[in-house]
Structures are given as structure tokens and as C-alpha cells.
C-alpha positions in Angstrom: -5.9 -10.2 21.3 -3.0 -10.9 24.2 -0.2 -8.7 23.7 2.1 -11.6 24.6 1.9 -13.2 21.7 5.1 -12.9 19.4 4.0 -14.7 16.0 1.4 -16.9 14.7 -1.6 -17.3 12.9 -5.5 -16.4 14.2 -8.9 -16.9 12.9 -9.8 -14.0 10.6 -12.8 -13.1 11.4 -13.2 -11.2 14.6 -16.9 -10.5 16.2 -17.6 -6.5 15.9 -15.0 -5.7 13.3 -17.0 -3.6 10.6 -16.6 -4.4 7.1 -16.8 -2.5 3.7 -16.6 -3.5 0.3 -16.0 -7.1 0.3 -13.7 -6.9 3.1 -12.4 -5.2 6.0 -11.8 -1.5 5.5 -8.4 -0.3 5.4 -9.1 3.3 6.5 -10.5 2.1 9.7 -9.6 -1.4 10.8 -5.8 -2.3 10.6 -2.9 -1.1 12.5 -0.1 -2.5 10.5 -0.1 0.2 8.2 -0.1 3.0 10.9 2.6 1.3 12.5 4.8 0.9 9.8 4.7 4.0 7.7 5.1 7.3 9.2 6.0 8.4 12.7 4.1 11.9 12.2 0.6 10.3 12.2 -1.8 11.5 14.4 -4.9 9.7 15.8 -8.1 10.9 15.1 -10.5 12.2 18.0 -12.8 9.9 19.7 -11.6 7.1 17.7 -9.3 4.1 19.1 -8.4 1.2 17.1 -6.3 -1.6 18.5 -7.5 -4.5 15.9 -4.3 -6.3 14.5 -6.0 -9.1 12.1 -7.5 -8.8 8.9 -9.8 -11.0 6.7 -8.5 -11.8 3.2 -11.2 -11.5 0.9 -9.0 -12.3 -2.3 -9.8 -15.0 -4.0 -7.1 -17.3 -2.3 -9.9 -18.4 0.2 -7.6 -18.3 2.9 -8.9 -17.5 6.3 -5.9 -17.5 8.2 -3.6 -14.3 8.4 0.2 -15.1 9.5 1.2 -12.1 12.3 4.5 -11.0 13.0 5.5 -8.3 15.7 5.4 -4.8 14.2 8.9 -4.2 14.8 11.5 -6.2 16.6 10.2 -6.6 20.6 6.8 -4.9 19.7 3.6 -6.5 21.4 1.3 -5.6 18.5 0.8 -8.4 16.0 0.6 -7.1 12.2 -0.8 -9.0 9.2 2.2 -10.1 7.1 1.0 -9.1 3.8 1.3 -9.8 0.2 2.5 -6.8 -2.2 3.8 -8.7 -5.2 3.0 -12.1 -6.9 6.6 -13.6 -5.7 9.4 -12.7 -3.6 12.0 -14.7 -5.5 11.6 -14.1 -8.9 9.6 -11.5 -11.4 5.9 -12.4 -12.0 3.6 -9.8 -13.3 1.1 -9.0 -11.0 -2.5 -10.0 -12.6 -5.0 -7.0 -13.7 -7.9 -6.5 -15.6 -7.6 -4.7 -18.9 -8.7 -1.0 -18.9 -9.0 0.6 -22.3 -7.9 4.2 -23.1 -9.2 4.7 -26.2 -7.6 2.0 -28.7 -4.9 1.2 -26.3 -5.1 -1.3 -24.1 -3.2 -1.4 -20.1 -3.1 -4.2 -17.9 -0.8 -7.3 -17.2 -2.4 -9.2 -20.4 -0.7 -5.9 -22.6 3.0 -4.5 -23.0 4.0 -1.9 -20.3 2.6 1.2 -21.9 5.0 4.2 -21.8 3.6 7.9 -22.1 4.4 11.7 -21.1 2.9 14.6 -20.7 2.7 18.2 -23.4 4.3 21.6 -21.6 2.7 23.8 -24.2 -0.1 26.2 -23.0 -3.4 23.9 -23.7 -5.2 27.2 -25.1 -2.7 27.5 -27.8 -4.2 24.5 -30.0 -1.7 24.3 -33.0 1.3 24.3 -30.5 0.0 21.4 -28.3 -1.2 19.5 -31.5 2.4 19.8 -33.1 3.9 18.6 -29.7 1.5 15.5 -29.2 2.4 14.6 -32.7 6.0 14.9 -32.0 5.6 13.1 -28.8 3.8 10.1 -30.6 6.2 10.0 -33.2 8.7 9.1 -30.7 6.8 6.2 -29.7 4.6 6.7 -26.6 1.4 5.3 -26.1 -0.1 8.0 -24.4 -0.3 11.8 -24.0 -1.4 13.7 -20.8 -2.5 17.6 -21.2 -3.4 19.9 -18.4 -6.7 21.1 -18.5 -7.2 23.9 -15.9 -10.1 25.7 -16.5 -13.0 26.4 -19.3 -10.8 27.6 -22.0 -8.5 24.8 -21.6 -11.3 22.7 -21.9 -12.9 23.9 -25.0 -9.4 23.7 -26.5 -9.3 20.4 -26.2 -12.2 19.7 -28.7 -10.0 21.4 -31.2 -6.6 19.5 -30.1 -8.8 16.1 -30.3 -10.1 17.1 -34.2 -7.0 18.5 -35.4 -4.9 15.6 -34.4 -7.7 13.3 -36.1 -7.4 15.2 -39.1 -3.6 14.5 -39.4 -4.3 10.8 -38.9 -2.9 10.7 -35.0 -5.2 8.6 -32.9 -2.7 8.6 -29.8 -5.1 8.8 -26.7 -4.9 11.8 -24.8 -5.4 11.9 -20.8 -6.8 15.3 -19.5 -4.8 16.2 -16.1 -7.6 17.7 -13.6 -6.9 19.5 -10.4 -9.6 21.5 -8.4 -12.1 21.7 -11.3 -14.7 19.0 -11.2 -16.6 21.0 -13.5 -13.7 20.8 -16.4 -13.5 17.2 -15.8 -17.0 16.7 -16.8 -16.6 18.9 -19.7 -13.4 17.3 -21.0 -14.3 14.1 -20.4 -16.7 14.3 -23.5 -13.7 14.3 -25.8 -10.6 13.1 -24.1 -9.9 9.4 -23.6 -8.9 9.3 -19.8 -9.3 11.8 -17.0 -6.8 11.7 -14.2 -8.0 13.2 -11.0 -6.0 13.9 -8.1 -7.8 12.6 -4.8 -6.0 15.3 -2.6 -7.9 18.2 -4.5 -10.8 17.2 -6.9 -12.8 17.5 -4.1 -11.2 18.6 -1.2 -10.0 22.2 -0.7 -6.4 23.1 -1.1 -4.5 22.0 1.7 -3.0 24.5 4.3 -1.3 22.1 6.0 -3.4 22.7 9.3 -3.9 19.8 12.0 -7.6 19.4 11.9 -9.8 17.4 14.6 -12.6 14.9 13.4 -15.3 13.1 14.9 -16.9 10.1 13.1 -19.6 12.1 12.0 -17.6 15.0 10.7 -15.3 12.6 8.6 -18.6 10.5 7.3 -20.0 14.0 6.1 -16.4 14.9 4.3 -16.7 11.3 2.3 -20.7 12.1 1.4 -19.2 15.4 0.2 -16.6 13.9 -2.2 -19.3 11.2 -3.8 -21.3 13.9 -4.5 -18.6 16.0 -6.1 -17.0 12.9 -8.2 -20.5 10.7 -9.1 -21.2 12.7 -12.0 -17.8 12.4 -13.4 -17.7 8.6 -12.8 -21.1 8.7 -14.4 -20.1 10.4 -17.5 -17.1 8.4 -17.9 -19.1 5.4 -18.0 -21.5 7.0 -20.8 -18.7 7.9 -22.8 -16.5 4.5 -22.4 -13.5 6.7 -20.7 -10.8 5.6 -18.5 -9.7 7.4 -15.3 -6.8 7.6 -13.1 -7.3 8.0 -9.6 -3.8 9.8 -9.2 -2.7 10.3 -5.6 0.3 12.5 -5.2 2.3 12.8 -2.0 2.8 16.4 -2.0 -1.0 17.4 -2.6 -3.0 15.1 0.1 -5.8 17.0 1.7 -5.6 18.1 4.8 -8.4 15.6 6.0 -6.3 12.8 5.0 -3.2 14.2 6.6 -4.6 15.2 9.7 -5.9 11.4 10.0 -3.2 9.6 8.5 0.0 11.9 8.3 1.7 12.8 5.5 2.6 8.7 4.8 2.2 6.1 2.4 -0.7 5.1 4.1 -2.5 8.8 3.9 -1.7 8.2 0.0 -3.4 4.5 -0.4 -6.6 5.9 1.6 -7.1 9.1 -0.4 -7.0 6.9 -3.5 -9.4 4.4 -2.3 -12.2 7.1 -1.2 -12.6 7.6 -4.9 -12.3 4.0 -6.1 -14.9 2.8 -3.5 -17.5 5.2 -5.3 -16.5 4.3 -8.3 -17.0 0.6 -7.8 -20.3 1.8 -6.1 -21.4 2.8 -9.3 -19.9 -0.2 -11.1 -17.4 1.8 -12.9 -14.1 -0.2 -13.4 -12.1 1.3 -16.1 -9.3 2.9 -14.0 -5.9 2.7 -12.9 -4.2 3.8 -9.9 -0.9 5.8 -9.0 0.8 6.7 -6.0 3.3 9.3 -7.1 6.2 10.9 -4.6 9.2 13.0 -5.5 10.7 10.9 -2.9 11.4 7.1 -4.5 11.6 5.4 -0.9 8.1 6.9 -0.2 7.1 6.2 -4.0 7.7 2.6 -3.6 6.5 2.0 -0.2 3.1 3.7 -1.1 2.4 1.6 -4.4 3.2 -1.8 -2.0 0.8 -0.6 0.6 -1.5 -0.1 -2.2 -1.3 -3.3 -4.0 -1.0 -5.4 -0.7 -4.6 -3.8 0.2 -5.8 -4.6 -3.3 -4.8 -8.2 -2.7 -6.6 -8.5 0.8 -9.6 -6.4 -1.1 -9.4 -8.9 -4.2 -9.0 -5.8 -6.4 -7.1 -6.3 -10.1 -7.0 -2.5 -11.2 -3.9 -1.9 -13.8 -1.0 0.8 -11.9 0.5 4.0 -13.5 4.2 4.4 -12.0 6.1 7.6 -11.8 8.3 9.6 -9.6 7.0 13.1 -9.9 9.7 15.9 -9.9 12.4 13.9 -10.6 14.7 16.5 -11.9 16.5 16.7 -15.0 19.8 14.8 -16.7 21.2 12.0 -14.8 19.8 12.9 -11.6 16.0 12.6 -12.9 16.7 9.4 -14.8 18.4 8.0 -11.8 15.4 8.9 -9.3 13.0 7.5 -11.9 14.9 4.4 -12.3 14.8 3.5 -8.5 11.5 4.2 -7.8 10.2 2.9 -11.1 12.4 -0.2 -11.9 12.1 -1.6 -8.2 8.1 -2.0 -8.4 8.9 -3.5 -12.1 11.2 -6.4 -10.5 8.0 -6.9 -8.1 6.0 -7.2 -11.2 4.4 -4.4 -10.5 3.5 -1.5 -12.9 1.2 -1.2 -16.3 2.2 2.1 -17.8 4.9 4.4 -16.7 6.2 7.8 -17.1 9.7 9.3 -16.8 8.9 13.1 -15.7 12.2 15.1 -16.4 12.6 18.9 -16.2 13.4 18.3 -20.3 11.5 18.4 -23.6 8.5 15.6 -23.3 9.7 14.0 -26.2 13.3 13.4 -24.4 11.0 11.6 -21.7 10.2 8.5 -24.2 13.6 7.0 -24.7 14.6 6.5 -20.9 10.6 5.5 -20.5 11.3 2.9 -22.9 14.4 1.3 -21.7 12.5 1.1 -18.1 9.6 -0.7 -19.7 11.8 -2.9 -21.7 13.4 -3.9 -18.5 10.4 -4.4 -16.8 8.9 -6.7 -19.6 12.2 -8.8 -19.9 12.2 -9.5 -16.1 8.5 -10.6 -16.1 8.5 -12.5 -19.4 11.9 -14.5 -18.6 10.4 -14.3 -14.9 13.6 -13.5 -14.0 14.8 -14.5 -10.3 17.0 -17.0 -8.1 16.4 -20.2 -6.2 13.3 -19.8 -4.1 13.8 -19.0 -0.1 11.9 -17.8 2.4 11.6 -14.0 3.4 11.2 -13.3 7.0 13.0 -9.7 7.5 13.0 -7.5 4.7 10.7 -4.6 5.5 8.1 -4.0 2.6 6.1 -1.2 3.6 8.6 1.3 6.2 12.3 1.8 5.7 14.4 0.2 8.0 18.4 0.1 7.0 20.3 -3.0 7.5 23.6 -1.2 8.4 26.6 -3.6 8.2 29.2 -3.1 10.8 31.5 -0.4 9.8 35.4 -1.5 10.2 37.0 -1.5 13.6 40.2 -0.7 14.2 42.3 -3.7 15.5 45.4 -3.7 17.9 48.7 -3.4 15.9 47.3 -2.3 12.6 49.9 0.0 11.2 47.2 2.3 9.3 43.3 3.7 10.2 40.9 1.3 8.2 37.9 2.8 9.8 37.4 5.4 6.9 37.4 2.5 3.9 33.2 2.3 4.4 31.3 5.4 5.1 28.3 5.0 7.7 26.0 6.6 5.0 27.0 4.5 2.2 30.0 3.9 0.4 31.3 4.5 -3.2 34.2 2.0 -4.5 35.9 2.7 -7.5 37.8 0.2 -9.8 41.0 1.8 -11.0 43.1 1.2 -13.8 46.7 0.6 -13.2 47.9 3.3 -15.5 46.2 5.9 -13.5 49.2 5.4 -11.1 51.4 6.5 -13.1 49.5 10.4 -12.8 49.2 10.8 -8.9 47.9 14.2 -9.0 45.3 13.1 -11.2 44.4 10.3 -9.8 43.5 11.9 -6.6 41.4 14.6 -8.3 39.7 11.7 -9.7 38.9 10.2 -6.7 37.3 13.6 -5.5 40.0 13.5 -3.0 41.1 17.3 -1.9 44.8 18.1 -2.9 47.2 20.1 -0.5 50.7 20.9 -1.5 50.4 17.7 -3.9 49.0 15.5 -0.8 45.3 13.8 -1.1 42.6 14.6 2.1 39.2 13.1 2.0 36.5 15.3 1.3 32.6 15.3 1.7 32.1 13.2 -1.7 35.7 11.3 -1.9 35.5 7.7 -3.2 35.9 5.7 -0.2 37.9 2.4 -1.3 39.5 1.5 -4.8 39.5 -1.9 -6.3 43.0 -2.6 -8.1 42.3 -5.6 -10.5 46.2 -5.4 -11.2 49.1 -4.1 -8.8 52.0 -2.5 -10.0 55.3 -4.1 -10.2 57.4 -4.2 -7.0 60.0 -2.2 -8.8 57.4 0.4 -9.7 58.5 2.7 -6.5 56.2 5.7 -7.7 53.0 4.3 -8.3 53.3 2.2 -4.9 53.9 5.6 -3.3 50.7 6.8 -4.9 48.9 4.1 -3.2 50.6 4.2 0.1 49.3 7.8 -0.1 45.6 6.6 -0.4 45.9 4.4 2.2 47.4 6.5 4.3 44.0 8.6 4.4 42.3 5.9 5.3 41.1 5.0 1.7 40.6 1.2 1.2 42.7 -0.5 -1.4 41.6 -3.8 -2.8 43.2 -6.4 -4.7 42.7 -9.9 -5.8 44.5 -12.8 -3.9 46.6 -13.9 -6.8 48.0 -10.3 -7.3 48.7 -10.1 -3.4 50.3 -13.0 -3.3 52.8 -12.2 -6.1 53.2 -8.3 -5.8 52.1 -7.6 -1.9 51.1 -4.1 -1.3 51.1 -3.6 2.4 47.9 -3.0 4.0 45.7 -4.0 1.0 42.3 -5.8 1.6 42.5 -8.7 -0.4 39.7 -9.9 -2.6 38.8 -13.6 -2.4 35.9 -15.8 -3.6 34.0 -18.9 -1.9 36.2 -21.3 -3.8 39.4 -19.6 -2.6 37.7 -19.4 0.9 36.8 -23.3 1.3 40.3 -24.8 -0.1 42.0 -22.3 2.5 44.5 -20.5 -0.1 43.7 -17.2 1.6 45.6 -18.8 4.8 48.6 -18.1 2.5 48.4 -14.6 3.6 50.1 -12.8 6.8 47.9 -13.3 9.6 45.3 -10.8 10.3 45.3 -9.4 6.5 41.6 -8.2 5.8 39.4 -9.7 3.3 36.5 -8.8 1.1 34.7 -11.5 -0.3 32.7 -11.6 -3.5 29.7 -13.7 -4.0 26.8 -14.5 -5.9 24.1 -14.9 -3.6 22.6 -18.0 -5.0 24.8 -20.3 -4.0 23.8 -23.4 -1.8 23.6 -22.2 1.6 26.4 -24.8 2.9 28.8 -23.0 0.4 27.9 -19.8 1.8 28.5 -21.0 5.2 32.3 -21.0 5.0 31.8 -17.3 5.6 30.6 -17.7 9.2 34.2 -19.1 10.0 36.4 -17.0 8.6 38.0 -14.1 10.7 38.8 -10.9 9.3 36.2 -10.1 6.7 35.8 -6.4 6.2 33.0 -6.4 3.4 31.4 -8.5 0.9 31.0 -7.3 -2.9 27.8 -9.0 -4.3 28.8 -9.6 -7.7 26.0 -11.3 -10.0 26.6 -11.8 -13.6 25.6 -9.2 -16.1 23.4 -11.4 -18.5 20.2 -11.9 -20.3 19.1 -15.1 -18.9 16.9 -15.8 -16.0 19.0 -14.7 -13.5 18.1 -12.0 -11.3 20.7 -9.8 -9.1 18.2 -8.2 -6.7 16.3 -11.3 -6.0 19.7 -13.2 -5.3 20.7 -10.2 -3.0 17.4 -10.4 -1.2 17.9 -14.1 -0.5 22.1 -13.2 0.2 20.7 -10.7 2.8 18.0 -13.2 4.5 20.9 -15.6 4.9 23.3 -12.9 6.7 20.0 -12.0 9.0 19.0 -15.4 9.8 23.1 -16.1 10.7 23.5 -13.0 12.6 26.6 -11.7 10.3 26.8 -7.7 10.1 29.2 -7.6 7.2 28.7 -4.8 5.1 27.6 -5.6 1.8 28.6 -3.6 -1.6 26.7 -3.8 -4.7 29.1 -4.7 -7.4 28.0 -4.4 -10.9 30.1 -5.0 -13.8 28.7 -3.4 -17.0 29.7 -5.0 -20.8 31.4 -3.0 -23.2 29.6 -0.5 -25.1 27.1 -0.2 -22.8 24.9 3.0 -23.2 25.4 5.5 -20.6 20.9 5.4 -20.0 20.7 1.7 -19.6 23.9 2.4 -17.1 21.8 4.5 -15.1 18.8 3.0 -15.2 20.0 -0.6 -14.8 22.3 0.6 -11.7 19.3 2.2 -10.5 16.6 -0.6 -10.7 19.0 -2.7 -9.3 21.3 -1.6 -6.6 18.4 0.9 -6.1 15.8 -1.9 -5.5 17.6 -2.7 -2.8 18.8 0.3 -1.1 15.2 1.4 -0.8 14.4 -1.5 1.2 17.7 -0.6 3.0 20.2 -3.4 2.1 23.2 -2.8 1.3 26.1 -0.3 2.6 27.5 1.1 -1.2 28.1 0.6 -4.7 31.0 -0.5 -6.8 29.9 0.1 -10.9 32.2 -0.9 -13.2 32.2 0.0 -17.1 35.4 -0.3 -18.9 34.8 2.0 -21.5 32.6 4.7 -19.8 34.6 8.1 -18.3 36.0 7.3 -14.6 33.8 10.6 -13.5 30.4 9.3 -14.8 31.3 6.7 -13.1 31.5 8.0 -9.6 29.2 10.6 -9.8 26.6 7.9 -11.0 27.5 5.9 -7.9 26.5 9.0 -5.6 23.7 10.0 -7.4 22.4 6.5 -6.7 23.2 6.5 -3.0 21.9 10.3 -2.8 18.6 9.2 -4.8 18.1 6.4 -2.1 17.8 8.8 0.7 21.7 7.5 2.2 24.3 10.0 1.4 23.8 13.4 0.6 26.8 15.0 -1.4 25.4 17.5 -3.3 22.4 20.0 -3.4 18.7 17.9 -3.7 16.7 19.2 -6.3 12.9 18.8 -6.4 12.2 19.7 -10.0 8.6 19.4 -11.8 8.7 18.5 -15.5 7.1 21.1 -16.7 2.8 21.2 -18.3 0.5 23.5 -19.8 0.1 25.2 -16.3 4.1 26.4 -15.9 4.6 30.0 -15.5 7.7 30.3 -16.4 10.9 28.3 -18.8 11.4 25.6 -16.2 14.6 24.1 -18.0 16.3 27.8 -18.3 15.5 29.0 -14.7 16.5 25.6 -13.2 19.6 25.4 -15.1 20.3 28.9 -13.5 19.2 27.8 -9.9 21.5 24.8 -10.3 24.6 27.0 -11.4 24.7 28.7 -8.4 23.5 26.5 -5.9 24.9 23.4 -7.0 27.7 23.3 -4.1 25.5 23.0 -1.2 25.4 19.3 0.1 22.6 18.9 2.7 20.3 21.5 1.3 17.2 20.9 -1.0 15.5 23.3 -3.4 12.0 22.8 -5.1 11.9 24.6 -8.3 8.0 24.1 -9.3 6.4 25.3 -12.4 2.8 26.3 -10.4 1.6 25.5 -7.3 -1.0 22.6 -7.9 1.3 19.9 -6.7 2.1 22.7 -4.2 4.3 23.0 -0.9 3.3 19.6 0.0 5.1 18.2 -3.2 7.9 20.1 -1.6 7.6 18.1 1.8 11.0 17.3 1.1 12.8 20.3 0.3 14.1 23.1 2.6 13.6 25.7 -0.2 10.9 26.5 -2.6 11.2 28.4 -5.8 7.4 28.1 -7.1 5.6 30.1 -10.4 2.6 32.4 -8.2 1.5 34.2 -11.6 3.1 34.9 -14.7 6.4 36.4 -14.3 6.3 36.4 -10.6 7.7 34.2 -8.5 6.6 33.0 -4.6 9.8 31.7 -2.0 9.1 29.0 0.4 10.9 27.6 3.4 9.7 24.3 3.8 5.7 24.3 3.1 5.8 28.0 4.3 5.3 31.2 1.7 7.6 33.4 2.9 7.8 35.9 0.1 5.3 36.7 -2.7 5.1 38.0 -6.0 9.2 38.6 -6.6 10.0 39.7 -10.5 11.4 36.6 -12.3 14.8 39.2 -12.9 15.6 39.2 -8.7 14.1 35.8 -8.2 17.0 33.7 -8.2 19.2 36.2 -6.5 16.5 36.6 -3.5 16.4 32.7 -3.3 20.3 32.8 -2.7 19.4 35.4 -0.1 16.9 33.5 1.7 19.1 30.5 2.1 22.0 32.8 3.3 19.3 34.4 6.0 18.5 30.5 7.4 22.2 29.9 7.9 22.6 27.5 4.7 24.9 29.1 2.7 28.2 28.4 1.9 30.4 30.0 -0.8 31.4 28.3 -3.5 35.0 26.4 -3.8 37.4 28.2 -5.8 39.3 26.3 -8.1 43.3 25.7 -7.4 
């Protein structure tokens, strides 16, 4: 192919292109995923691949594939692949039905919700009680870890006791490293979850391995030999299967070739799926879990894109693994799961929390309801062409931060933050107590004067200005403006009660009528718009100077309008028009909104855009919610989208029957002592199954190595083994200190 081509279409059939399983092999043919997924990918020895075209073997019958540059200016052309049914509305992806016991999974059925027991599987009575408790909360499926022969034997008793109690909820066996155990438990449980990273491959040692074609093929033959008996048994007994890849437990073989990447995750699962298909077994679902929502979203999209190419229609299980606890865990799950649900992807979901399993059901149901509502109503926006959003790799669109202009009295450069901004709506009465206001904005106080800190709010929205006679309130605002905090206020307020150096909020009508021209020349503007306006109406912003930011504000309603799709349309328009205004996602919640609904809606709506690099900050408004809660939720959302890091990041597993200590107690203890370390990431893992790999994002790891014993990690490397539980937290703190990452906690004034 000519390297000078930039765009275009090509015939899909190219002589000499190797194919496998009804189409071109994803594993060994297409360069687009290599280009778009991970910088650390390695080339396989004795292998060169320069093909940049794929043949679509889906039912569309199209023989032509549209190509685009792999990145701006790149000579490499890659397919622009479909990863969802529609880019301008939520249309659920059509899948086959997979039966798990008496529960049907797939696009013709409701989104199913599930969780996992935390009790020791060998403790039959305790596990049965836990399953019944979960079923009573409304779960559709329950997963139970089965790590050895004794646990497999216990599964028969668990199943029998549940049936005797009239509980027929399908049970899923969670299998790692144990093909023989999987064969045993397939005789009584309804579904088997296998992890392609460790079912037949050895535990990853994170070694760089070199493979020839022949070596690689031998490994695949070994996998087929080990895995095929389980497939045959599932066929015999009518069981379902989940081929569940984890970002943290890819094999050395996969990582040596594809890197620790979404591409490697997909290929790892496809190796197992091809064996299932070869044996004519189709009662399976896929999952692509990661603790990083951005990686998780990319991996599922890549999986679905390749399924479209292959003409496959298997359902999806969605989850962010090791999400953590409380609002952090709910937010990470909402970002990852909610993003995919709004694209019509996902048939069963789990919200993994470091909490009792029955507490996962409520947020899980809220997310499922959000996804079902969006797809049932086919929420969306007016159709538009999308050329610029990067589906499979993260590339942030960074809006132009405010630049200081000559003659300005105050410094506007701090009103937005380069890593993502937090704006807060401040009611007028908060100005009556300036010191409390400054503390609420997370500003530092020195002799009563505010100063910006790491997690200080960047700008405030003041819907009503204090009267011109209210000198104290105006002084409080002046002190905020003096520390480069933006004060945004509506045009009508600024015209009647002008505040020096305020940023004035205008809408498109006020721009088109010229009402904003009543302001002094050079006044900075914030423009509020919906994103679904006709392009000729949006066009007014091309001709207005002094726009500092755009607030994307969309009605919070139950009709067919979608904030996510309208925002994507807006970003497409800005890109096409070469406009680089910063865009703030502005969500106004109705009164009496439930806290979990607020977190999940914000994560699913704003998070779905931020994981694609679309957006520069947040403004969450909810009249009856605590100010501090809204501020913390905003910063949590930015951190969950891997943008602005303002506190310690925790990768915390949800506990299961493998867990070697009380995760909830230990997690709380570690958080209490380390939560003041922004930029530091700590993994708290009950066992090593998802292993050091699941701590890929973490700086330090606290991992159950044996009953009562903890292993400490730096990155993926174990540095201390067998530490007694009683000393382990202090040893972790000492490890952080030894690596120069510790700071003393701030003292209360």
C-alpha cells in the first residue's frame, strides 16, 4: 500500500492475506490495534506485518473498508472500525441469547445484575446463607470462587442446599489455574468463568519472552488440549461459560507479543473463543475487566469492533475490577460500565465493591436501569458525522487554557486547571461567612486569607450577585478573584450589579441578539449551550471574542435526549471548526436526587466523555446536596477518568472466598493512614489470583500471601514476604517512606 495515501477506501481482498475463522485473524493481521493501543507493545521475533486493510465478514456484506491515518500525519492507514450500533443514539447491540441455568442473557433480555460471595466456599452453610441474602436483594446470578478440589466438592452441597430452600438462582464458578477443578464443578454449577490469562498458561512472571511462529503455535495447541475437555463438558451438561480476561492477569506469552494492552486482552479471549467455536460451543459470553476504567472501555470496544468484523454476536459481561469502596468504587464502575451501556454495549454487569456483596446490588441495579432506559428510548441527538473521536486509544482534546491579556488587572490563568477543572455553584448566603466559604472551596487559609491548594475549586458559579451595598460579600469575592479563582455570573446579574473582573455567563440567544455587547469591551465570557442546536446557531461562537470557556448544559430529563451524544456532536463541531475552547460538563440534578444516582449519572454522563478525552472539567449542581459531597464527587470523577490526581489512588479488590484477610477492615485502616498522598497509588489485594498484574497501575501493593501473612510489592515486584498482619500496615508505610513518596499528614488548624 502506498504510504502517501491519507484517506480513502480499498478493496478488502488482498492476495496472500492469511485468514482464520470466517475472516481475517485479528491476532496476526491488522496493524490498527497495535498502533492505537499501547506504547509498550513489542514486536514478535521473526514476524513482520505491514497489512493495513481488513475484510469485513459480518452480515453487512460490505467489501470495502474505509481507511484513515492511524494518527494525525501518520502514513499508516487503518480501518475506521465500528464498535457500536449507532454513534448518535443508544441502540443495544444485537446478541445471541446465552442461557445460564434458567436466566437468559443477551440483547433480547433485561441487563442482568450479579455479584460474588465473600465467604470461604468450603463453609457450605455460610456460603448458602450469603447466596440467599444476595438472591433476596434481587441479583440474577451469583459467582462463587472455586480454587481447589475441596471447594469443588462443597459446590455440590451448596447447590443441593439452595435447591432444598427453593433458591434456583444460577451459580457461576470462578476458576483460576485449575482446569481439573473446572471440569468437576461443571457438573453442578450453571456457568464456568475461565480466565484466559491463567487457565492453561503458567502464572505470569512479567518476563520478556521471544517467540517464533512455531513456538507460538505450540502454545496455542497446548491451550486447546487443556481447554477442550471443559468445552465438551459444558456442551454435555448445558452449561454457560464466561471467557473473562483481566488486564492484570495476562500471560507472559500474550504480554510479550501484544504488550500489557487492550489488544492483548482481546486476543487472549479470542484464543479461547476460537476453540469454543471449533467445537461448536456458543453458549458463552466475554468480559474485558480492568481496574482502570479507561483501559476497560478501550478493551471492550476493541473486542466488539473485532466481533463485528468476524460476524460474532456473543453477549458481554461488564465490570471494572478492584473498583474499591464507597463513592470511589461506585464512581469508577459508573465511568466504565456507564460509558459502554450508553453505547448499547453490555448484557450483564457487576459493580465490584470492597463491601458486603449484597451492597453491590443496588448500585448495580441503578446502572442497569440507566442502560435499559437509554436503549429502550434510544436516547440520542440529531444525527451527525463523527470523524475525530478516538474509540480505541486515549488522546485528550485539551481546550485552550485562559491566556493573560494585556491590561487585565487580575490573573485569569488559574480559573481552569490543565488536568481538569472543578467548578462549583455557590449560593449567595455562603458569602456571609467568608472563612467557611474558603474552607468549603478547599482553599488554604493563612491569617484568614485564602490560597489555592492541590484540590481547591478552580472557579465558582454565582447565579445571584450580592447587592452593590453588601461590601463584606463583595470583599470575599474579590479575595477569590485575587487568587485567580474565576467567578462566573449570568449576564443579567452582571449588567445590574456588576462585579469587577467577573466572567459573564451568556447563552446563544444573548450572543446572537448582541446583548452581551452591553458589557465593557474585553469582558470574559462563558457560553452555555446544549450541543444539539443547528450548526448555524452554534456558528455564532466563531465570531465572538473573549470566550474563556463553554459550559455544556443539557436538560436532566426522562425523554429521548442524550447528554453524551449531544456532547460528542458538539466536540465534533468544535474540531471541524478549529475551535479549541475549553468545555466544562455542566449537570444540574433535580431536587431530592439520590446520592448514588447522582454519582452514577455523573460518572456515566460526564465520565463517558472524559474517558474519550472530551472535556476540560465539571460543574455539578444539586440544590439539596451537601457542598462538600459535590466537590468531592467532582474531584473523584476527574481522578477516576485518569485526569486530575488529588488524592491517594486505591486499587482494592471486592473480596471473595480466596481472600486471606478482612478486606473491609484492613482497607479502612490503610486508607486512614495514607489518604493524604496525592499521586500515590496503593493496591490492597485479598490474594494473588489477579496478581501483581492487576496492580499494574499501583505504586505499592499490600497482598494476602498466606493466612495471617502479607506480601508487599513495589509495582509488580514483591519486595517483602510473609509479614505478620499486625505489622503489615506499618511496614507498608515504611516502604512508601523508603521510596521517597511519603509526606506527613496535614495538621488541623
